[in-house]
Every structure is written in C-alpha cells, then in structure tokens.
C-alpha positions as CSV (number, residue, x, y, z in Angstrom):
1,M,0.0,0.0,0.0
2,A,1.2,3.4,-0.9
3,T,2.2,5.9,1.8
4,I,0.4,9.2,2.3
5,A,3.6,11.0,1.1
6,E,3.7,8.9,-2.1
7,D,0.0,9.6,-2.8
8,V,0.4,13.4,-2.2
9,K,3.4,13.4,-4.6
10,K,1.3,11.6,-7.3
11,L,-1.6,14.1,-6.8
12,L,0.8,17.1,-7.1
13,G,3.0,15.9,-10.0
14,G,1.8,12.5,-11.3
15,T,0.2,11.6,-14.6
16,Q,-3.6,11.7,-14.9
17,D,-3.7,7.9,-14.5
18,E,-1.7,8.1,-11.3
19,K,-3.9,10.8,-9.9
20,L,-7.0,8.9,-10.8
21,E,-5.7,5.7,-9.2
22,V,-4.9,7.6,-5.9
23,I,-8.2,9.3,-5.9
24,E,-10.2,6.2,-6.6
25,R,-8.4,4.2,-4.0
26,R,-8.8,6.9,-1.4
27,T,-12.4,7.4,-2.2
28,K,-13.1,3.7,-1.8
29,S,-11.2,3.7,1.5
30,R,-13.2,6.6,2.8
31,L,-16.6,5.2,1.7
32,A,-15.7,1.8,3.2
33,S,-14.9,3.5,6.5
34,I,-18.3,5.3,6.4
35,L,-20.1,2.1,5.7
36,G,-18.1,0.1,8.3
37,V,-17.0,-2.5,5.8
38,S,-13.6,-3.7,4.5
39,E,-14.6,-3.5,0.8
40,V,-17.1,-1.2,-0.9
41,P,-20.2,-3.1,-2.1
42,I,-20.7,-3.1,-5.9
43,S,-24.0,-1.2,-5.5
44,F,-21.9,1.9,-4.5
45,E,-19.7,1.9,-7.7
46,T,-21.7,4.8,-9.1
47,I,-21.0,6.9,-6.0
48,V,-17.3,6.0,-6.2
49,Y,-17.2,7.0,-9.8
50,E,-19.0,10.3,-9.2
51,V,-17.0,11.3,-6.2
52,T,-13.7,10.3,-8.0
53,V,-14.6,12.6,-10.9
54,K,-15.4,15.5,-8.5
55,R,-12.2,15.0,-6.5
56,F,-10.2,14.8,-9.7
57,N,-11.7,18.0,-11.1
58,R,-11.0,19.7,-7.8
59,I,-7.2,19.0,-7.7
60,G,-5.5,22.2,-6.7
61,N,-8.6,23.5,-4.9
62,E,-8.6,21.0,-2.0
63,G,-9.7,22.4,1.3
64,M,-11.6,25.3,-0.3
65,Q,-15.3,25.9,0.3
66,S,-15.7,28.1,-2.7
67,Y,-13.7,29.5,-5.6
68,S,-14.3,32.4,-8.0
69,Q,-12.3,33.9,-10.8
70,E,-13.3,36.2,-13.6
71,G,-17.0,35.5,-13.3
72,L,-16.6,31.8,-12.7
73,S,-17.8,30.7,-9.3
74,M,-17.7,27.2,-7.8
75,A,-18.9,26.0,-4.3
76,F,-17.7,22.8,-2.8
77,P,-19.6,20.7,-0.2
78,E,-18.1,20.0,3.2
79,S,-18.3,16.3,2.4
80,D,-17.9,14.7,-1.0
81,F,-20.5,12.1,0.2
82,A,-23.1,14.6,1.5
83,E,-25.4,14.3,-1.5
84,Y,-25.4,10.5,-1.2
85,Q,-26.1,10.4,2.5
86,G,-29.6,9.2,1.9
87,E,-28.4,6.2,-0.1
88,I,-25.7,5.5,2.5
89,D,-28.2,5.6,5.4
90,D,-30.7,3.4,3.5
91,W,-27.9,0.8,3.0
92,L,-26.7,1.0,6.6
93,N,-30.2,0.6,7.9
94,A,-30.9,-2.4,5.7
95,Q,-27.8,-4.4,7.0
96,E,-28.4,-7.5,9.0
97,D,-26.2,-9.7,11.2
98,D,-25.8,-13.4,10.9
99,E,-29.1,-14.1,12.8
100,G,-31.1,-11.8,10.4
101,E,-31.3,-9.0,12.9
102,V,-30.7,-5.4,11.7
103,K,-27.3,-4.4,12.9
104,R,-28.0,-0.8,13.3
105,G,-29.9,0.7,16.2
106,R,-30.4,3.9,18.0
107,F,-30.1,5.2,21.6
108,R,-30.8,8.5,23.2
109,L,-29.1,10.2,26.1
110,Y,-31.1,12.6,28.2
C-alpha cells in the first residue's frame, strides 16, 4: 500500500492515470470507512465514480469551500459524500447480522 507521502506526490505531480488511481483508492477507502466494511459493495460503484470525478476536477482547490475567478464561481460541499447520504443511510439501515437482525440501532441520552 502506498504511503500518504507517495499519494500526495502523485496528486501534485503525477500523470492523470496516477492521480485517478490515488483518488479512486482513497475514495473507496473513505466510503468503506463510512459504511463500516472492508470493501465497498458493488452497489456503490456509481457513487465511487461520481466522487472520484469530482475530486479529480478539484485538484488544486482542496480544502476550499468556494472558488471564483473572472465571473466563474464554484462552491464545494463540506463532504464529498453529503449528496449521497440518503443512499448510504438506507444501505446501513438495511444491513443484518448473521441471525437476520438489523445491525444498526439507536439510543438516546437525556
């Protein structure tokens, strides 16, 4: 597995293919973490694709919330996965353990 430093070097000075490889791998890793799985389910490939494209197009503007220059204005969401949160929540809520029980629950502190 590549180190963070190697990935940053590729993002700053690598080829398009190297940049896409890093972004796709990091996007899958982040989504897997959000989902609590080791590998992203195939049903999320569309989300991985869309987030990868957005992150690729944003290279050089990382960390910015908005950007404007000569009449062109862009706004970036706080989370690349925010617009997909409904799909993510639906998937998480539908997950079951080995006994067929839903693995996700709620609790409230008062």
